[in-house]
MARKEGU-255116 format. One record per atom (N, C-alpha, C, O): residue number from 0; residue in one letter; atom name; z, y, x. Coordinates in nm, 3 decimals. Atoms other than C-alpha are relative to their C-alpha. Layout:
BEGIN
nr = NUM | rest = A | atom = CA | zz = Z | yy = Y | xx = X
...
***
This chain:
BEGIN
nr = 0 | rest = M | atom = N | zz = 0.016 | yy = -0.029 | xx = -0.140
nr = 0 | rest = M | atom = CA | zz = -0.642 | yy = 1.583 | xx = 1.745
nr = 0 | rest = M | atom = C | zz = -0.140 | yy = -0.046 | xx = 0.044
nr = 0 | rest = M | atom = O | zz = -0.190 | yy = -0.148 | xx = -0.003
nr = 1 | rest = L | atom = N | zz = 0.137 | yy = 0.028 | xx = -0.041
nr = 1 | rest = L | atom = CA | zz = -0.980 | yy = 1.585 | xx = 1.919
nr = 1 | rest = L | atom = C | zz = -0.013 | yy = -0.134 | xx = 0.071
nr = 1 | rest = L | atom = O | zz = -0.110 | yy = -0.207 | xx = 0.048
nr = 2 | rest = S | atom = N | zz = 0.011 | yy = 0.126 | xx = -0.073
nr = 2 | rest = S | atom = CA | zz = -0.908 | yy = 1.290 | xx = 2.149
nr = 2 | rest = S | atom = C | zz = 0.008 | yy = -0.120 | xx = -0.095
nr = 2 | rest = S | atom = O | zz = -0.055 | yy = -0.223 | xx = -0.069
nr = 3 | rest = E | atom = N | zz = -0.006 | yy = 0.109 | xx = 0.099
nr = 3 | rest = E | atom = CA | zz = -0.819 | yy = 1.073 | xx = 1.847
nr = 3 | rest = E | atom = C | zz = -0.134 | yy = -0.015 | xx = -0.071
nr = 3 | rest = E | atom = O | zz = -0.178 | yy = -0.127 | xx = -0.097
nr = 4 | rest = R | atom = N | zz = 0.132 | yy = 0.005 | xx = 0.065
nr = 4 | rest = R | atom = CA | zz = -1.150 | yy = 1.165 | xx = 1.680
nr = 4 | rest = R | atom = C | zz = -0.104 | yy = -0.060 | xx = 0.093
nr = 4 | rest = R | atom = O | zz = -0.187 | yy = -0.142 | xx = 0.052
nr = 5 | rest = M | atom = N | zz = 0.095 | yy = 0.054 | xx = -0.097
nr = 5 | rest = M | atom = CA | zz = -1.344 | yy = 1.092 | xx = 1.997
nr = 5 | rest = M | atom = C | zz = 0.022 | yy = -0.150 | xx = 0.017
nr = 5 | rest = M | atom = O | zz = -0.074 | yy = -0.227 | xx = 0.024
nr = 6 | rest = S | atom = N | zz = -0.031 | yy = 0.142 | xx = -0.014
nr = 6 | rest = S | atom = CA | zz = -1.165 | yy = 0.758 | xx = 2.035
nr = 6 | rest = S | atom = C | zz = -0.053 | yy = -0.078 | xx = -0.119
nr = 6 | rest = S | atom = O | zz = -0.109 | yy = -0.187 | xx = -0.101
nr = 7 | rest = Y | atom = N | zz = 0.050 | yy = 0.066 | xx = 0.121
nr = 7 | rest = Y | atom = CA | zz = -1.253 | yy = 0.667 | xx = 1.676
nr = 7 | rest = Y | atom = C | zz = -0.153 | yy = -0.014 | xx = 0.007
nr = 7 | rest = Y | atom = O | zz = -0.207 | yy = -0.120 | xx = -0.025
nr = 8 | rest = L | atom = N | zz = 0.146 | yy = 0.005 | xx = -0.010
nr = 8 | rest = L | atom = CA | zz = -1.620 | yy = 0.754 | xx = 1.733
nr = 8 | rest = L | atom = C | zz = -0.047 | yy = -0.102 | xx = 0.103
nr = 8 | rest = L | atom = O | zz = -0.141 | yy = -0.177 | xx = 0.080
nr = 9 | rest = F | atom = N | zz = 0.038 | yy = 0.095 | xx = -0.104
nr = 9 | rest = F | atom = CA | zz = -1.637 | yy = 0.555 | xx = 2.056
nr = 9 | rest = F | atom = C | zz = 0.024 | yy = -0.143 | xx = -0.044
nr = 9 | rest = F | atom = O | zz = -0.057 | yy = -0.231 | xx = -0.015
nr = 10 | rest = K | atom = N | zz = -0.029 | yy = 0.136 | xx = 0.049
nr = 10 | rest = K | atom = CA | zz = -1.473 | yy = 0.251 | xx = 1.893
nr = 10 | rest = K | atom = C | zz = -0.102 | yy = -0.045 | xx = -0.104
nr = 10 | rest = K | atom = O | zz = -0.134 | yy = -0.163 | xx = -0.112
nr = 11 | rest = A | atom = N | zz = 0.097 | yy = 0.033 | xx = 0.104
nr = 11 | rest = A | atom = CA | zz = -1.724 | yy = 0.267 | xx = 1.606
nr = 11 | rest = A | atom = C | zz = -0.141 | yy = -0.017 | xx = 0.056
nr = 11 | rest = A | atom = O | zz = -0.231 | yy = -0.062 | xx = -0.014
nr = 12 | rest = S | atom = N | zz = 0.133 | yy = 0.005 | xx = -0.062
nr = 12 | rest = S | atom = CA | zz = -2.018 | yy = 0.282 | xx = 1.850
nr = 12 | rest = S | atom = C | zz = -0.016 | yy = -0.124 | xx = 0.086
nr = 12 | rest = S | atom = O | zz = 0.080 | yy = -0.171 | xx = 0.148
nr = 13 | rest = S | atom = N | zz = 0.027 | yy = 0.113 | xx = -0.089
nr = 13 | rest = S | atom = CA | zz = -2.181 | yy = -0.009 | xx = 2.027
nr = 13 | rest = S | atom = C | zz = -0.036 | yy = 0.048 | xx = 0.140
nr = 13 | rest = S | atom = O | zz = -0.025 | yy = -0.028 | xx = 0.236
nr = 14 | rest = S | atom = N | zz = 0.028 | yy = -0.056 | xx = -0.132
nr = 14 | rest = S | atom = CA | zz = -2.288 | yy = 0.220 | xx = 2.311
nr = 14 | rest = S | atom = C | zz = 0.010 | yy = 0.152 | xx = -0.007
nr = 14 | rest = S | atom = O | zz = 0.000 | yy = 0.212 | xx = -0.114
nr = 15 | rest = V | atom = N | zz = -0.011 | yy = -0.145 | xx = -0.011
nr = 15 | rest = V | atom = CA | zz = -2.246 | yy = 0.577 | xx = 2.430
nr = 15 | rest = V | atom = C | zz = -0.092 | yy = 0.044 | xx = 0.113
nr = 15 | rest = V | atom = O | zz = -0.086 | yy = -0.010 | xx = 0.223
nr = 16 | rest = V | atom = N | zz = 0.090 | yy = -0.054 | xx = -0.101
nr = 16 | rest = V | atom = CA | zz = -2.512 | yy = 0.773 | xx = 2.617
nr = 16 | rest = V | atom = C | zz = 0.038 | yy = 0.145 | xx = 0.023
nr = 16 | rest = V | atom = O | zz = 0.045 | yy = 0.224 | xx = -0.071
nr = 17 | rest = V | atom = N | zz = -0.037 | yy = -0.137 | xx = -0.035
nr = 17 | rest = V | atom = CA | zz = -2.411 | yy = 1.090 | xx = 2.801
nr = 17 | rest = V | atom = C | zz = -0.106 | yy = 0.054 | xx = 0.094
nr = 17 | rest = V | atom = O | zz = -0.137 | yy = -0.008 | xx = 0.196
nr = 18 | rest = F | atom = N | zz = 0.099 | yy = -0.062 | xx = -0.088
nr = 18 | rest = F | atom = CA | zz = -2.672 | yy = 1.321 | xx = 2.950
nr = 18 | rest = F | atom = C | zz = 0.012 | yy = 0.152 | xx = -0.015
nr = 18 | rest = F | atom = O | zz = 0.073 | yy = 0.202 | xx = -0.108
nr = 19 | rest = R | atom = N | zz = -0.005 | yy = -0.146 | xx = -0.003
nr = 19 | rest = R | atom = CA | zz = -2.715 | yy = 1.688 | xx = 3.032
nr = 19 | rest = R | atom = C | zz = 0.144 | yy = 0.051 | xx = 0.000
nr = 19 | rest = R | atom = O | zz = 0.176 | yy = 0.151 | xx = -0.064
nr = 20 | rest = S | atom = N | zz = -0.141 | yy = -0.037 | xx = -0.014
nr = 20 | rest = S | atom = CA | zz = -2.344 | yy = 1.706 | xx = 3.120
nr = 20 | rest = S | atom = C | zz = 0.031 | yy = 0.015 | xx = 0.148
nr = 20 | rest = S | atom = O | zz = -0.042 | yy = -0.033 | xx = 0.235
nr = 21 | rest = S | atom = N | zz = -0.041 | yy = -0.017 | xx = -0.140
nr = 21 | rest = S | atom = CA | zz = -2.162 | yy = 1.805 | xx = 3.435
nr = 21 | rest = S | atom = C | zz = 0.046 | yy = -0.136 | xx = 0.055
nr = 21 | rest = S | atom = O | zz = 0.082 | yy = -0.224 | xx = -0.022
nr = 22 | rest = P | atom = N | zz = -0.047 | yy = 0.125 | xx = -0.059
nr = 22 | rest = P | atom = CA | zz = -2.071 | yy = 1.527 | xx = 3.680
nr = 22 | rest = P | atom = C | zz = 0.144 | yy = -0.033 | xx = -0.040
nr = 22 | rest = P | atom = O | zz = 0.177 | yy = -0.149 | xx = -0.063
nr = 23 | rest = D | atom = N | zz = -0.139 | yy = 0.022 | xx = 0.038
nr = 23 | rest = D | atom = CA | zz = -1.704 | yy = 1.574 | xx = 3.594
nr = 23 | rest = D | atom = C | zz = 0.011 | yy = -0.046 | xx = -0.145
nr = 23 | rest = D | atom = O | zz = 0.092 | yy = -0.134 | xx = -0.176
nr = 24 | rest = E | atom = N | zz = -0.003 | yy = 0.040 | xx = 0.141
nr = 24 | rest = E | atom = CA | zz = -1.770 | yy = 1.545 | xx = 3.219
nr = 24 | rest = E | atom = C | zz = -0.045 | yy = -0.145 | xx = -0.017
nr = 24 | rest = E | atom = O | zz = 0.011 | yy = -0.218 | xx = -0.099
nr = 25 | rest = K | atom = N | zz = 0.046 | yy = 0.139 | xx = 0.009
nr = 25 | rest = K | atom = CA | zz = -1.960 | yy = 1.219 | xx = 3.271
nr = 25 | rest = K | atom = C | zz = 0.108 | yy = -0.096 | xx = 0.048
nr = 25 | rest = K | atom = O | zz = 0.131 | yy = -0.200 | xx = -0.015
nr = 26 | rest = A | atom = N | zz = -0.108 | yy = 0.085 | xx = -0.051
nr = 26 | rest = A | atom = CA | zz = -1.679 | yy = 1.070 | xx = 3.480
nr = 26 | rest = A | atom = C | zz = 0.118 | yy = -0.002 | xx = -0.096
nr = 26 | rest = A | atom = O | zz = 0.178 | yy = -0.107 | xx = -0.118
nr = 27 | rest = Q | atom = N | zz = -0.110 | yy = -0.007 | xx = 0.096
nr = 27 | rest = Q | atom = CA | zz = -1.419 | yy = 1.189 | xx = 3.229
nr = 27 | rest = Q | atom = C | zz = -0.030 | yy = -0.085 | xx = -0.124
nr = 27 | rest = Q | atom = O | zz = 0.060 | yy = -0.147 | xx = -0.179
nr = 28 | rest = T | atom = N | zz = 0.038 | yy = 0.082 | xx = 0.116
nr = 28 | rest = T | atom = CA | zz = -1.612 | yy = 1.019 | xx = 2.947
nr = 28 | rest = T | atom = C | zz = 0.022 | yy = -0.147 | xx = 0.029
nr = 28 | rest = T | atom = O | zz = 0.076 | yy = -0.220 | xx = -0.054
nr = 29 | rest = V | atom = N | zz = -0.020 | yy = 0.140 | xx = -0.040
nr = 29 | rest = V | atom = CA | zz = -1.613 | yy = 0.687 | xx = 3.134
nr = 29 | rest = V | atom = C | zz = 0.149 | yy = -0.033 | xx = 0.004
nr = 29 | rest = V | atom = O | zz = 0.191 | yy = -0.136 | xx = -0.048
nr = 30 | rest = K | atom = N | zz = -0.145 | yy = 0.024 | xx = -0.011
nr = 30 | rest = K | atom = CA | zz = -1.241 | yy = 0.716 | xx = 3.211
nr = 30 | rest = K | atom = C | zz = 0.068 | yy = 0.002 | xx = -0.136
nr = 30 | rest = K | atom = O | zz = 0.159 | yy = -0.077 | xx = -0.161
nr = 31 | rest = F | atom = N | zz = -0.056 | yy = -0.009 | xx = 0.136
nr = 31 | rest = F | atom = CA | zz = -1.161 | yy = 0.815 | xx = 2.851
nr = 31 | rest = F | atom = C | zz = -0.024 | yy = -0.130 | xx = -0.076
nr = 31 | rest = F | atom = O | zz = 0.067 | yy = -0.183 | xx = -0.140
nr = 32 | rest = I | atom = N | zz = 0.034 | yy = 0.124 | xx = 0.070
nr = 32 | rest = I | atom = CA | zz = -1.341 | yy = 0.511 | xx = 2.711
nr = 32 | rest = I | atom = C | zz = 0.082 | yy = -0.115 | xx = 0.056
nr = 32 | rest = I | atom = O | zz = 0.134 | yy = -0.197 | xx = -0.021
nr = 33 | rest = M | atom = N | zz = -0.075 | yy = 0.110 | xx = -0.062
nr = 33 | rest = M | atom = CA | zz = -1.172 | yy = 0.278 | xx = 2.960
nr = 33 | rest = M | atom = C | zz = 0.149 | yy = 0.008 | xx = -0.037
nr = 33 | rest = M | atom = O | zz = 0.214 | yy = -0.096 | xx = -0.052
nr = 34 | rest = K | atom = N | zz = -0.141 | yy = -0.017 | xx = 0.034
nr = 34 | rest = K | atom = CA | zz = -0.829 | yy = 0.422 | xx = 2.874
nr = 34 | rest = K | atom = C | zz = 0.027 | yy = -0.035 | xx = -0.146
nr = 34 | rest = K | atom = O | zz = 0.125 | yy = -0.103 | xx = -0.176
nr = 35 | rest = H | atom = N | zz = -0.024 | yy = 0.017 | xx = 0.143
nr = 35 | rest = H | atom = CA | zz = -0.864 | yy = 0.416 | xx = 2.495
nr = 35 | rest = H | atom = C | zz = -0.058 | yy = -0.129 | xx = -0.058
nr = 35 | rest = H | atom = O | zz = -0.024 | yy = -0.168 | xx = -0.170
nr = 36 | rest = E | atom = N | zz = 0.063 | yy = 0.124 | xx = 0.045
nr = 36 | rest = E | atom = CA | zz = -1.070 | yy = 0.098 | xx = 2.466
nr = 36 | rest = E | atom = C | zz = 0.000 | yy = -0.098 | xx = 0.117
nr = 36 | rest = E | atom = O | zz = -0.105 | yy = -0.125 | xx = 0.175
nr = 37 | rest = P | atom = N | zz = -0.012 | yy = 0.082 | xx = -0.120
nr = 37 | rest = P | atom = CA | zz = -0.940 | yy = -0.137 | xx = 2.738
nr = 37 | rest = P | atom = C | zz = -0.088 | yy = -0.125 | xx = 0.003
nr = 37 | rest = P | atom = O | zz = -0.123 | yy = -0.173 | xx = 0.111
nr = 38 | rest = E | atom = N | zz = 0.083 | yy = 0.121 | xx = 0.001
nr = 38 | rest = E | atom = CA | zz = -1.147 | yy = -0.436 | xx = 2.624
nr = 38 | rest = E | atom = C | zz = -0.149 | yy = 0.032 | xx = 0.013
nr = 38 | rest = E | atom = O | zz = -0.231 | yy = -0.059 | xx = 0.026
nr = 39 | rest = A | atom = N | zz = 0.140 | yy = -0.041 | xx = -0.014
nr = 39 | rest = A | atom = CA | zz = -1.472 | yy = -0.236 | xx = 2.649
nr = 39 | rest = A | atom = C | zz = -0.042 | yy = -0.006 | xx = 0.146
nr = 39 | rest = A | atom = O | zz = 0.039 | yy = 0.014 | xx = 0.237
nr = 40 | rest = F | atom = N | zz = 0.058 | yy = -0.005 | xx = -0.134
nr = 40 | rest = F | atom = CA | zz = -1.699 | yy = -0.265 | xx = 2.951
nr = 40 | rest = F | atom = C | zz = -0.081 | yy = 0.129 | xx = 0.010
nr = 40 | rest = F | atom = O | zz = -0.151 | yy = 0.167 | xx = -0.084
nr = 41 | rest = T | atom = N | zz = 0.077 | yy = -0.123 | xx = -0.020
nr = 41 | rest = T | atom = CA | zz = -1.846 | yy = 0.052 | xx = 3.094
nr = 41 | rest = T | atom = C | zz = -0.104 | yy = -0.023 | xx = 0.109
nr = 41 | rest = T | atom = O | zz = -0.076 | yy = -0.084 | xx = 0.212
nr = 42 | rest = L | atom = N | zz = 0.111 | yy = 0.005 | xx = -0.095
nr = 42 | rest = L | atom = CA | zz = -2.180 | yy = 0.073 | xx = 3.273
nr = 42 | rest = L | atom = C | zz = -0.045 | yy = 0.143 | xx = 0.020
nr = 42 | rest = L | atom = O | zz = -0.081 | yy = 0.212 | xx = -0.076
nr = 43 | rest = A | atom = N | zz = 0.044 | yy = -0.135 | xx = -0.032
nr = 43 | rest = A | atom = CA | zz = -2.268 | yy = 0.397 | xx = 3.449
nr = 43 | rest = A | atom = C | zz = -0.121 | yy = -0.009 | xx = 0.092
nr = 43 | rest = A | atom = O | zz = -0.118 | yy = -0.077 | xx = 0.194
nr = 44 | rest = I | atom = N | zz = 0.123 | yy = -0.001 | xx = -0.079
nr = 44 | rest = I | atom = CA | zz = -2.617 | yy = 0.460 | xx = 3.583
nr = 44 | rest = I | atom = C | zz = -0.029 | yy = 0.145 | xx = 0.038
nr = 44 | rest = I | atom = O | zz = -0.032 | yy = 0.233 | xx = -0.048
nr = 45 | rest = G | atom = N | zz = 0.029 | yy = -0.134 | xx = -0.046
nr = 45 | rest = G | atom = CA | zz = -2.695 | yy = 0.762 | xx = 3.795
nr = 45 | rest = G | atom = C | zz = -0.105 | yy = 0.000 | xx = 0.108
nr = 45 | rest = G | atom = O | zz = -0.127 | yy = -0.101 | xx = 0.176
nr = 46 | rest = D | atom = N | zz = 0.106 | yy = -0.006 | xx = -0.100
nr = 46 | rest = D | atom = CA | zz = -2.972 | yy = 0.884 | xx = 4.020
nr = 46 | rest = D | atom = C | zz = 0.022 | yy = 0.112 | xx = 0.102
nr = 46 | rest = D | atom = O | zz = -0.072 | yy = 0.155 | xx = 0.169
nr = 47 | rest = G | atom = N | zz = -0.024 | yy = -0.106 | xx = -0.096
nr = 47 | rest = G | atom = CA | zz = -2.803 | yy = 1.148 | xx = 4.228
nr = 47 | rest = G | atom = C | zz = 0.139 | yy = -0.005 | xx = 0.058
nr = 47 | rest = G | atom = O | zz = 0.226 | yy = -0.076 | xx = 0.007
nr = 48 | rest = A | atom = N | zz = -0.130 | yy = -0.002 | xx = -0.066
nr = 48 | rest = A | atom = CA | zz = -2.513 | yy = 1.219 | xx = 4.458
nr = 48 | rest = A | atom = C | zz = 0.109 | yy = 0.055 | xx = -0.091
nr = 48 | rest = A | atom = O | zz = 0.226 | yy = 0.020 | xx = -0.076
nr = 49 | rest = N | atom = N | zz = -0.099 | yy = -0.055 | xx = 0.091
nr = 49 | rest = N | atom = CA | zz = -2.342 | yy = 1.414 | xx = 4.180
nr = 49 | rest = N | atom = C | zz = 0.051 | yy = -0.103 | xx = -0.102
nr = 49 | rest = N | atom = O | zz = 0.147 | yy = -0.076 | xx = -0.174
nr = 50 | rest = D | atom = N | zz = -0.041 | yy = 0.104 | xx = 0.094
nr = 50 | rest = D | atom = CA | zz = -2.312 | yy = 1.090 | xx = 3.977
nr = 50 | rest = D | atom = C | zz = 0.097 | yy = -0.101 | xx = 0.062
nr = 50 | rest = D | atom = O | zz = 0.139 | yy = -0.195 | xx = -0.006
nr = 51 | rest = V | atom = N | zz = -0.082 | yy = 0.099 | xx = -0.071
nr = 51 | rest = V | atom = CA | zz = -2.099 | yy = 0.907 | xx = 4.237
nr = 51 | rest = V | atom = C | zz = 0.134 | yy = -0.022 | xx = -0.068
nr = 51 | rest = V | atom = O | zz = 0.176 | yy = -0.137 | xx = -0.085
nr = 52 | rest = N | atom = N | zz = -0.131 | yy = 0.015 | xx = 0.064
nr = 52 | rest = N | atom = CA | zz = -1.764 | yy = 0.977 | xx = 4.064
nr = 52 | rest = N | atom = C | zz = -0.011 | yy = -0.082 | xx = -0.129
nr = 52 | rest = N | atom = O | zz = 0.073 | yy = -0.169 | xx = -0.155
nr = 53 | rest = M | atom = N | zz = 0.022 | yy = 0.074 | xx = 0.123
nr = 53 | rest = M | atom = CA | zz = -1.899 | yy = 0.847 | xx = 3.732
nr = 53 | rest = M | atom = C | zz = -0.028 | yy = -0.147 | xx = 0.030
nr = 53 | rest = M | atom = O | zz = 0.027 | yy = -0.236 | xx = -0.034
nr = 54 | rest = I | atom = N | zz = 0.039 | yy = 0.137 | xx = -0.035
nr = 54 | rest = I | atom = CA | zz = -2.051 | yy = 0.538 | xx = 3.895
nr = 54 | rest = I | atom = C | zz = 0.121 | yy = -0.079 | xx = 0.050
nr = 54 | rest = I | atom = O | zz = 0.138 | yy = -0.195 | xx = 0.015
nr = 55 | rest = Q | atom = N | zz = -0.117 | yy = 0.068 | xx = -0.054
nr = 55 | rest = Q | atom = CA | zz = -1.730 | yy = 0.455 | xx = 4.081
nr = 55 | rest = Q | atom = C | zz = 0.109 | yy = -0.019 | xx = -0.104
nr = 55 | rest = Q | atom = O | zz = 0.193 | yy = -0.108 | xx = -0.089
nr = 56 | rest = S | atom = N | zz = -0.102 | yy = 0.011 | xx = 0.105
nr = 56 | rest = S | atom = CA | zz = -1.517 | yy = 0.505 | xx = 3.767
nr = 56 | rest = S | atom = C | zz = -0.027 | yy = -0.114 | xx = -0.096
nr = 56 | rest = S | atom = O | zz = 0.066 | yy = -0.167 | xx = -0.157
nr = 57 | rest = A | atom = N | zz = 0.040 | yy = 0.101 | xx = 0.099
nr = 57 | rest = A | atom = CA | zz = -1.708 | yy = 0.251 | xx = 3.557
nr = 57 | rest = A | atom = C | zz = 0.031 | yy = -0.141 | xx = 0.048
nr = 57 | rest = A | atom = O | zz = 0.051 | yy = -0.165 | xx = 0.167
nr = 58 | rest = N | atom = N | zz = -0.014 | yy = 0.141 | xx = -0.034
nr = 58 | rest = N | atom = CA | zz = -1.658 | yy = -0.124 | xx = 3.542
nr = 58 | rest = N | atom = C | zz = -0.120 | yy = -0.047 | xx = 0.083
nr = 58 | rest = N | atom = O | zz = -0.105 | yy = -0.120 | xx = 0.180
nr = 59 | rest = I | atom = N | zz = 0.124 | yy = 0.032 | xx = -0.070
nr = 59 | rest = I | atom = CA | zz = -2.019 | yy = -0.158 | xx = 3.654
nr = 59 | rest = I | atom = C | zz = -0.071 | yy = 0.132 | xx = 0.029
nr = 59 | rest = I | atom = O | zz = -0.097 | yy = 0.210 | xx = -0.062
nr = 60 | rest = G | atom = N | zz = 0.068 | yy = -0.123 | xx = -0.038
nr = 60 | rest = G | atom = CA | zz = -2.187 | yy = 0.122 | xx = 3.847
nr = 60 | rest = G | atom = C | zz = -0.131 | yy = -0.030 | xx = 0.068
nr = 60 | rest = G | atom = O | zz = -0.140 | yy = -0.117 | xx = 0.154
nr = 61 | rest = V | atom = N | zz = 0.133 | yy = 0.021 | xx = -0.054
nr = 61 | rest = V | atom = CA | zz = -2.555 | yy = 0.144 | xx = 3.929
nr = 61 | rest = V | atom = C | zz = -0.052 | yy = 0.134 | xx = 0.050
nr = 61 | rest = V | atom = O | zz = -0.057 | yy = 0.232 | xx = -0.025
nr = 62 | rest = G | atom = N | zz = 0.062 | yy = -0.118 | xx = -0.058
nr = 62 | rest = G | atom = CA | zz = -2.707 | yy = 0.400 | xx = 4.163
nr = 62 | rest = G | atom = C | zz = -0.147 | yy = -0.024 | xx = 0.022
nr = 62 | rest = G | atom = O | zz = -0.185 | yy = -0.125 | xx = 0.082
nr = 63 | rest = I | atom = N | zz = 0.146 | yy = 0.013 | xx = -0.011
nr = 63 | rest = I | atom = CA | zz = -3.081 | yy = 0.452 | xx = 4.149
nr = 63 | rest = I | atom = C | zz = -0.051 | yy = 0.112 | xx = 0.089
nr = 63 | rest = I | atom = O | zz = -0.013 | yy = 0.228 | xx = 0.074
nr = 64 | rest = M | atom = N | zz = 0.064 | yy = -0.103 | xx = -0.081
nr = 64 | rest = M | atom = CA | zz = -3.282 | yy = 0.632 | xx = 4.411
nr = 64 | rest = M | atom = C | zz = -0.106 | yy = 0.067 | xx = -0.085
nr = 64 | rest = M | atom = O | zz = -0.203 | yy = 0.005 | xx = -0.128
nr = 65 | rest = G | atom = N | zz = 0.094 | yy = -0.073 | xx = 0.083
nr = 65 | rest = G | atom = CA | zz = -3.461 | yy = 0.900 | xx = 4.219
nr = 65 | rest = G | atom = C | zz = -0.050 | yy = 0.124 | xx = 0.071
nr = 65 | rest = G | atom = O | zz = -0.020 | yy = 0.145 | xx = 0.189
nr = 66 | rest = K | atom = N | zz = 0.055 | yy = -0.122 | xx = -0.057
nr = 66 | rest = K | atom = CA | zz = -3.642 | yy = 1.226 | xx = 4.278
nr = 66 | rest = K | atom = C | zz = 0.109 | yy = 0.104 | xx = 0.026
nr = 66 | rest = K | atom = O | zz = 0.093 | yy = 0.191 | xx = 0.112
nr = 67 | rest = E | atom = N | zz = -0.106 | yy = -0.099 | xx = -0.013
nr = 67 | rest = E | atom = CA | zz = -3.315 | yy = 1.420 | xx = 4.242
nr = 67 | rest = E | atom = C | zz = 0.088 | yy = -0.022 | xx = 0.120
nr = 67 | rest = E | atom = O | zz = 0.146 | yy = 0.074 | xx = 0.170
nr = 68 | rest = G | atom = N | zz = -0.088 | yy = 0.024 | xx = -0.112
nr = 68 | rest = G | atom = CA | zz = -3.125 | yy = 1.251 | xx = 4.523
nr = 68 | rest = G | atom = C | zz = 0.010 | yy = -0.146 | xx = 0.033
nr = 68 | rest = G | atom = O | zz = -0.058 | yy = -0.230 | xx = -0.027
nr = 69 | rest = N | atom = N | zz = -0.017 | yy = 0.139 | xx = -0.043
nr = 69 | rest = N | atom = CA | zz = -3.011 | yy = 0.933 | xx = 4.695
nr = 69 | rest = N | atom = C | zz = 0.142 | yy = -0.043 | xx = -0.027
nr = 69 | rest = N | atom = O | zz = 0.178 | yy = -0.157 | xx = 0.001
***
């Protein structure tokens, strides 16, 4: 199953970087990691209004004022 493979890859990784994805995909990635790896800490950094869901889903969320939005 794909979710089992993804979980295995995330557990084997010390960090995961997601970019060039939709806002929903980024938030889903954060939620997936938190669900399958409860002892992991998630940090989400975004620079636009479309990143709010991802930032709020993470254990630690950081919003940066960038050229794309506030």
